[in-house]
Legacy VTK file of the C-alpha trace (Angstrom):
# vtk DataFile Version 3.0
C-alpha trace
ASCII
DATASET POLYDATA
POINTS 215 float
5.165 -24.551 -10.082
8.535 -24.070 -11.961
7.396 -26.117 -14.733
3.411 -24.134 -15.415
6.018 -20.575 -15.324
8.499 -22.243 -17.658
5.803 -23.585 -19.894
3.779 -20.880 -19.881
6.273 -17.725 -20.333
7.806 -19.544 -23.630
4.500 -20.034 -25.433
4.271 -16.130 -25.428
8.366 -16.046 -26.879
10.813 -18.618 -27.158
13.998 -17.553 -24.664
17.400 -17.817 -23.986
18.112 -19.233 -20.963
18.592 -16.119 -19.496
16.098 -14.185 -20.562
13.860 -17.361 -19.480
15.434 -16.594 -15.736
14.853 -12.698 -16.141
11.466 -13.715 -17.422
10.901 -15.829 -14.430
12.384 -13.516 -11.862
10.195 -10.432 -12.775
7.010 -11.982 -13.141
6.874 -14.687 -10.687
8.476 -13.249 -7.987
5.983 -15.981 -5.723
9.148 -18.460 -6.822
12.031 -16.370 -7.282
13.952 -18.105 -4.491
14.181 -21.429 -6.351
15.325 -19.490 -9.704
18.463 -20.098 -9.984
20.627 -21.899 -12.707
20.707 -25.125 -10.572
17.118 -25.184 -10.684
16.561 -23.911 -13.536
18.442 -25.887 -16.361
17.893 -29.415 -15.298
14.335 -28.626 -15.151
14.434 -27.490 -19.176
16.152 -30.548 -19.673
13.643 -33.003 -18.178
10.989 -30.885 -20.106
12.864 -31.516 -23.232
13.251 -35.368 -22.412
9.609 -35.253 -22.220
8.732 -33.488 -25.469
7.830 -30.519 -24.376
9.465 -28.073 -25.410
12.949 -28.115 -27.780
16.385 -26.487 -28.187
18.004 -24.528 -31.291
21.120 -22.302 -32.369
19.701 -19.050 -33.015
21.180 -16.352 -35.150
25.179 -16.255 -34.621
25.205 -12.829 -35.054
22.773 -12.221 -31.834
24.335 -12.691 -28.197
22.336 -12.334 -25.474
23.852 -10.156 -23.220
26.245 -10.596 -20.498
26.843 -14.460 -21.783
29.369 -16.063 -24.089
28.541 -16.824 -28.031
28.702 -20.768 -26.672
25.236 -19.394 -25.542
23.059 -18.660 -28.276
20.564 -22.061 -27.803
16.961 -20.598 -28.156
13.711 -22.822 -25.797
10.871 -23.697 -27.164
7.732 -25.013 -26.142
6.292 -27.956 -28.411
3.074 -28.665 -29.328
2.907 -31.229 -26.873
4.318 -29.045 -24.684
1.155 -26.487 -25.425
-0.919 -29.293 -24.381
0.914 -30.417 -20.690
0.586 -26.237 -20.071
-3.177 -26.410 -20.497
-3.677 -29.188 -18.640
-1.766 -27.845 -15.927
-3.604 -24.599 -16.149
-6.697 -26.794 -15.454
-5.302 -28.078 -12.045
-7.182 -26.626 -8.888
-6.052 -29.055 -6.193
-4.228 -27.871 -2.712
-1.284 -27.338 -3.850
-2.437 -24.160 -5.932
-4.314 -22.641 -3.204
-0.280 -21.955 -1.198
1.510 -18.837 -1.395
4.025 -20.182 -4.584
0.753 -22.067 -6.346
-1.341 -19.583 -6.213
0.682 -17.016 -7.647
1.952 -19.024 -10.272
-1.395 -19.482 -10.815
-2.666 -16.363 -10.891
0.206 -15.067 -13.490
-1.612 -16.998 -16.217
-5.250 -16.258 -14.876
-5.997 -14.741 -18.892
-5.335 -18.198 -20.078
-7.536 -20.441 -17.653
-10.771 -21.177 -18.130
-13.750 -19.160 -15.354
-14.784 -22.220 -13.863
-10.819 -23.368 -12.824
-10.121 -19.309 -12.237
-13.318 -19.974 -9.558
-11.941 -22.656 -8.117
-8.764 -21.557 -7.118
-9.949 -18.347 -5.846
-12.075 -19.870 -3.626
-9.200 -22.190 -2.328
-7.181 -20.082 -1.678
-9.879 -17.726 0.568
-10.342 -20.998 2.750
-7.138 -21.208 3.081
-6.191 -18.042 4.167
-9.460 -17.539 6.527
-7.769 -20.455 7.699
-4.767 -18.906 8.448
-6.729 -15.705 9.715
-8.371 -17.756 12.465
-5.184 -19.219 13.147
-3.702 -15.850 14.073
-6.832 -14.773 15.246
-6.795 -17.789 18.245
-2.667 -17.424 19.083
-3.853 -13.485 19.721
-6.852 -14.095 22.021
-4.640 -17.028 23.953
-1.416 -15.907 24.037
-0.765 -12.262 23.769
0.113 -11.741 27.585
2.955 -14.047 26.694
4.320 -12.756 23.680
6.911 -9.950 23.682
5.798 -6.676 21.716
7.362 -7.451 18.600
6.220 -10.913 18.498
2.776 -9.824 18.842
3.460 -6.909 16.433
4.509 -9.143 13.500
1.155 -11.562 14.338
-0.944 -8.515 14.216
0.761 -7.536 10.642
0.189 -10.861 9.556
-3.601 -10.935 10.487
-3.881 -7.709 8.614
-2.593 -8.812 5.572
-4.914 -11.911 6.105
-7.932 -9.756 5.699
-7.105 -7.579 3.303
-5.942 -10.648 1.205
-9.175 -12.003 1.677
-11.187 -9.170 0.943
-9.605 -8.822 -2.450
-10.053 -12.155 -3.244
-13.528 -12.184 -2.275
-14.022 -9.235 -4.631
-12.580 -11.300 -7.357
-14.481 -14.027 -7.317
-17.513 -11.529 -6.975
-16.310 -10.566 -10.394
-15.273 -14.067 -11.714
-19.263 -14.872 -11.155
-20.399 -11.887 -12.430
-18.090 -12.236 -15.931
-16.662 -8.819 -14.787
-12.663 -8.469 -15.180
-11.036 -7.617 -12.041
-11.208 -3.598 -11.891
-7.855 -1.760 -12.321
-8.282 0.075 -8.764
-8.668 -3.042 -7.146
-6.554 -2.945 -3.791
-3.118 -4.346 -3.321
-2.535 -7.209 -1.261
0.542 -7.851 1.120
1.606 -11.537 1.056
4.030 -13.297 3.449
7.541 -12.481 2.395
8.237 -15.374 0.464
4.943 -15.173 -1.445
5.991 -11.116 -2.275
5.761 -10.962 -5.844
8.533 -7.721 -5.200
11.883 -8.232 -3.831
12.013 -6.676 -0.688
14.168 -3.653 0.682
17.274 -5.420 1.844
17.069 -8.516 -0.005
19.890 -9.918 -2.024
19.399 -9.560 -5.849
18.984 -12.483 -8.332
22.524 -13.633 -9.173
24.169 -12.038 -11.495
24.486 -14.633 -14.853
28.368 -15.869 -15.783
29.137 -15.869 -18.953
29.018 -20.002 -19.282
25.623 -19.810 -17.641
23.411 -19.393 -19.753
24.075 -22.968 -21.676
24.989 -25.916 -19.272
LINES 1 216
215 0 1 2 3 4 5 6 7 8 9 10 11 12 13 14 15 16 17 18 19 20 21 22 23 24 25 26 27 28 29 30 31 32 33 34 35 36 37 38 39 40 41 42 43 44 45 46 47 48 49 50 51 52 53 54 55 56 57 58 59 60 61 62 63 64 65 66 67 68 69 70 71 72 73 74 75 76 77 78 79 80 81 82 83 84 85 86 87 88 89 90 91 92 93 94 95 96 97 98 99 100 101 102 103 104 105 106 107 108 109 110 111 112 113 114 115 116 117 118 119 120 121 122 123 124 125 126 127 128 129 130 131 132 133 134 135 136 137 138 139 140 141 142 143 144 145 146 147 148 149 150 151 152 153 154 155 156 157 158 159 160 161 162 163 164 165 166 167 168 169 170 171 172 173 174 175 176 177 178 179 180 181 182 183 184 185 186 187 188 189 190 191 192 193 194 195 196 197 198 199 200 201 202 203 204 205 206 207 208 209 210 211 212 213 214
């Protein structure tokens, strides 16, 4: 999923490592736990070795914020990288129905064809319906054995699943009719690890060190 996200963001504009990580954390909070320099730069190196991105030196007079002058490396997507990005977008397997996979693919839905969007939305709906039925089963069979807080957590999860199913059904209806999502569509409570926003109390993303913008 990180590969898809990096290629998608670099299609918008070339970026320094610090800028890329910041955009990943801002736009793709679903995978923020994986966005560390120890993860980002090896992935960039792998994409570069595959010929999907290149690196070059930027204007020496422009230094990315909070970095040293030796961090003036700009990453750009190649023509092969654009083809790879298109191939990744077209994939709609089970991994795209999970929390992180769905979040990343959904962020680039505007560049995804309608048939693929529908497959992903319908697959995600099935996944959440399965999760919802599992929670209902727990509540019906084991509610009497759960303490009040665990019971409340299960109810919260069930409520979140029911809201997401309604949201997905609205999106699927819009896709089938050729309409864009309504601006007033309701918000969805993703699981904590998949929430697009950083929950209160979470530690903020680590600050880059001067040497970290260039491995």
